[in-house]
LUMLOZA-135515 format. One line per 2 residues: number of its first residue (from 1); their letters; for each residue x, y, z of N, C-alpha, C. Coordinates in steps of 0.05 Angstrom, whole numbers, plus 5000, padded with zeros to 4 digits. Each point is the difference from the previous one (the first is absolute). Example, Ala and Ser with C-alpha at 12.3 -4.5 7.8 and 13.67 -1.06 7.14 Angstrom:
BEGIN
1) AS) 5264 4886 5156 4982 5024 5000 5018 5024 5000 ~ 4993 5021 4986 5016 5024 5001 4985 5022 5014;
END
This chain:
BEGIN
1) XX) 5466 0595 0276 4982 5022 5008 4973 4988 5005 ~ 4988 5008 5023 4973 4990 5007 4979 5018 4987;
3) XX) 4980 4987 4988 4978 5014 4989 4974 4989 5011 ~ 4982 5018 5008 4974 4992 5010 4980 5015 4983;
5) XX) 4981 4986 4989 4980 5012 4982 4972 4991 5007 ~ 4983 5019 5005 4972 4995 5005 4984 5004 4974;
7) XX) 4979 4985 4996 4983 5004 4976 4972 4991 5007 ~ 4982 5007 4982 4972 4990 5003 4981 5021 5009;
9) XX) 5009 5024 5007 4982 5020 5009 4983 5011 4977 ~ 4980 5017 5007 4983 5011 4980 4975 5012 5012;
11) XX) 4981 5005 4983 4974 5012 5009 4980 4977 5002 ~ 4986 4999 5022 4980 4979 5004 4976 5013 5014;
13) XX) 4976 4990 4995 4976 5010 5013 4998 4988 5028 ~ 4987 5014 5018 4995 4989 5027 4988 4972 4998;
15) XX) 5010 4982 5016 4991 4972 4999 5016 4983 4981 ~ 5017 5012 4984 5016 4985 4981 5025 4988 5012;
17) XX) 5016 4988 4982 5024 4986 5009 5024 5009 4983 ~ 5023 4997 5013 5025 5004 4986 5020 4980 5010;
19) XX) 5019 4993 4983 5021 4981 5008 5027 5014 4996 ~ 5013 5006 5022 5026 5013 4999 5022 4979 5001;
21) XX) 5022 5006 4987 5023 4982 5000 5025 5016 5008 ~ 5016 4986 5016 5026 5011 5007 5022 4980 4991;
23) XX) 5017 5010 4983 5022 4983 4990 5026 5011 5009 ~ 5019 4983 5007 5026 5009 5008 5022 4985 4986;
25) XX) 5021 5014 4992 5023 4988 4987 5025 5008 5014 ~ 5021 4984 4997 5025 5006 5012 5004 4991 5029;
27) XX) 4981 4984 5009 5002 4989 5027 4991 4971 5000 ~ 5007 4986 5021 4988 4973 5004 4973 5004 5013;
29) XX) 4980 5000 4984 4973 5009 5009 4990 4986 5025 ~ 5005 4975 5002 4990 4984 5022 5013 5008 5027;
31) XX) 5021 5016 4999 5014 5008 5025 4989 5026 5011 ~ 4980 5012 4987 4991 5026 5008 4970 4999 5007;
33) XX) 4993 5018 5019 4972 5005 5006 4990 5020 4980 ~ 4975 4997 4991 4988 5018 4981 4975 5012 5012;
35) XX) 5001 5026 5003 4977 5014 5012 4986 5018 4979 ~ 4975 5003 5004 4984 5019 4984 4992 5023 5018;
37) XX) 5003 5024 4990 4991 5025 5012 4984 5016 4980 ~ 4986 5019 5011 4987 5019 4982 5001 5028 5013;
39) XX) 4998 5020 4982 5001 5028 5010 4980 5016 4983 ~ 4981 5011 5014 4980 5018 4988 5010 5028 5003;
41) XX) 4991 5018 4982 5009 5028 5002 4995 5012 5027 ~ 5020 5013 5012 4997 5013 5025 5000 4981 5024;
43) XX) 5005 4974 4995 5000 4981 5023 5027 4986 5002 ~ 5005 4988 5023 5024 4985 5004 4998 4973 4985;
45) XX) 5024 4989 4994 5000 4974 4988 4989 4979 5019 ~ 4983 4983 4990 4985 4981 5017 5007 4971 4992;
47) XX) 5006 4984 5021 5006 4972 4995 4975 4985 4992 ~ 5002 4982 4980 4977 4985 4990 5004 4970 5006;
49) XX) 5022 4989 4992 5004 4971 5002 5029 4993 4999 ~ 5007 4977 5012 5028 4991 5000 5001 4971 4993;
51) XX) 5017 4993 4980 5005 4972 4993 5026 4992 5012 ~ 4999 4984 5021 5024 4993 5015 5017 4979 4987;
53) XX) 5023 4996 5011 5019 4980 4989 4988 4972 5001 ~ 4985 4994 5020 4988 4974 5003 4976 4995 4983;
55) XX) 4990 5022 4987 4977 4997 4982 4974 5009 5012 ~ 5000 5006 5026 4976 5010 5012 4996 5029 4993;
57) XX) 4975 5008 5001 4992 5028 4993 4988 5014 5023 ~ 5009 5024 5006 4987 5016 5021 4987 5024 4987;
59) XX) 4976 5007 5010 4984 5021 4988 4994 5022 5020 ~ 4999 5025 4990 4989 5021 5016 4970 4996 5002;
61) XX) 4988 5011 5021 4971 4997 5003 4984 5011 4976 ~ 5011 5021 4988 4986 5012 4977 4999 4981 4976;
63) XX) 5018 4980 5000 5002 4982 4977 4987 4973 5005 ~ 4996 4993 5024 4989 4974 5007 4972 4996 4988;
65) XX) 4996 4977 4987 4974 4993 4988 4996 5010 4972 ~ 5016 5019 4991 4997 5011 4973 5025 4996 4983;
67) XX) 5022 5000 5012 5026 4998 4986 5013 4973 5005 ~ 5012 4989 4980 5014 4975 5003 5028 5003 4988;
69) XX) 5020 4994 5016 5028 5002 4992 5012 4973 4997 ~ 5016 4996 4980 5013 4974 4996 5027 5004 4987;
71) XX) 5018 4982 5005 5027 5003 4989 5007 4975 4984 ~ 5014 5004 4978 5010 4978 4983 5030 5004 4997;
73) XX) 5015 4986 5016 5029 5003 5000 5013 4991 4974 ~ 4987 4982 4987 5010 4990 4974 4999 5022 4979;
75) XX) 4980 5018 5003 4997 5022 4980 5009 5027 5011 ~ 5011 4999 5024 5010 5026 5013 4978 5021 5001;
77) XX) 4976 4990 5007 4977 5018 4999 4982 4997 5024 ~ 4989 5022 5009 4979 5000 5020 4975 5013 4989;
79) XX) 4978 4988 5003 4974 5010 4990 4983 5011 5023 ~ 4987 5022 4994 4980 5011 5019 4973 5001 4984;
81) XX) 4983 4982 5007 4973 4999 4988 4982 5017 5017 ~ 4988 5020 4988 4983 5018 5015 4971 4999 4989;
83) XX) 4982 4993 5018 4972 4997 4992 4983 5020 5016 ~ 4976 5004 4990 4981 5018 5014 5012 5027 5006;
85) XX) 5013 5011 4980 5015 5025 5005 4981 5023 5006 ~ 5010 5017 5018 4985 5023 5009 5015 5026 4992;
87) XX) 4987 5022 4998 5014 5025 4994 5023 5006 5018 ~ 4998 4992 5025 5022 5005 5019 5024 4982 4996;
89) XX) 4998 4980 4982 5023 4984 4992 5017 5013 4979 ~ 4991 5022 4990 5015 5014 4979 5026 5011 5012;
91) XX) 5022 4994 4987 5027 5007 5010 5021 4991 4980 ~ 5024 5007 5006 5023 4988 4986 5009 4976 5017;
93) XX) 5001 4977 4987 5007 4975 5014 5030 4994 4995 ~ 5014 4995 5022 5029 4995 4998 5007 4973 5011;
95) XX) 5021 4990 4989 5011 4974 5009 5027 5006 5014 ~ 5005 4988 5023 5025 5003 5014 5012 4972 5004;
97) XX) 5023 4997 4989 5015 4974 5002 5022 5004 5020 ~ 5001 4984 5021 5019 5005 5021 5009 4975 5015;
99) XX) 5023 5003 5012 5010 4981 5020 5019 5015 5018 ~ 4996 4999 5025 5016 5016 5019 4999 5029 4993;
101) XX) 5023 5012 4997 5002 5029 4994 5001 5005 4970 ~ 5000 4979 4984 5000 5003 4971 4972 5002 4990;
103) XX) 4994 5022 4985 4972 5005 4992 5000 5013 4973 ~ 4981 4991 4983 4997 5011 4974 4970 5006 4995;
105) XX) 4995 5023 4987 4973 5008 4994 4997 5002 4970 ~ 4976 4995 4991 4993 5005 4972 4990 5028 4997;
107) XX) 4992 5007 4975 4990 5027 4994 4971 5003 5006 ~ 4986 4978 5004 4972 5000 5006 4982 4998 4976;
109) XX) 4976 4992 5005 4979 4998 4979 4975 5014 5010 ~ 4988 5016 4983 4977 5016 5008 4974 4984 4998;
111) XX) 4985 5001 5022 4973 4988 5000 4980 5022 5004 ~ 4981 5002 4982 4979 5020 5002 4973 4985 5001;
113) XX) 4984 5006 5020 4974 4988 5003 4979 5022 4998 ~ 4986 4999 4978 4980 5021 4995 4979 4991 4980;
115) X) 4976 5011 5004 4979 4993 4981 4999 5022 4978;
END
């Protein structure tokens, strides 16, 4: 059984940082693309970053310059380091582990940015 778990969310002041983690079990981690998405209340789910099979990272424009994504296949983990957080970054952050038509989502981790 495949399990995807996000962690690291919480409450942070504007300008602060958070480090989110996505861990997956039950798969050969290095064979899957790992994407980060977020969804704010009343909005559509938004792509943030993608850790590809080759190790390169692709970012949405909203994440460039402030967010850094990295994958550690040995630990079956992808990290999303978020700096200079803004109130508009508040959302539930999700991890999507996929290859081809096979796709697994975690339950998400809540990020709140407020003073």
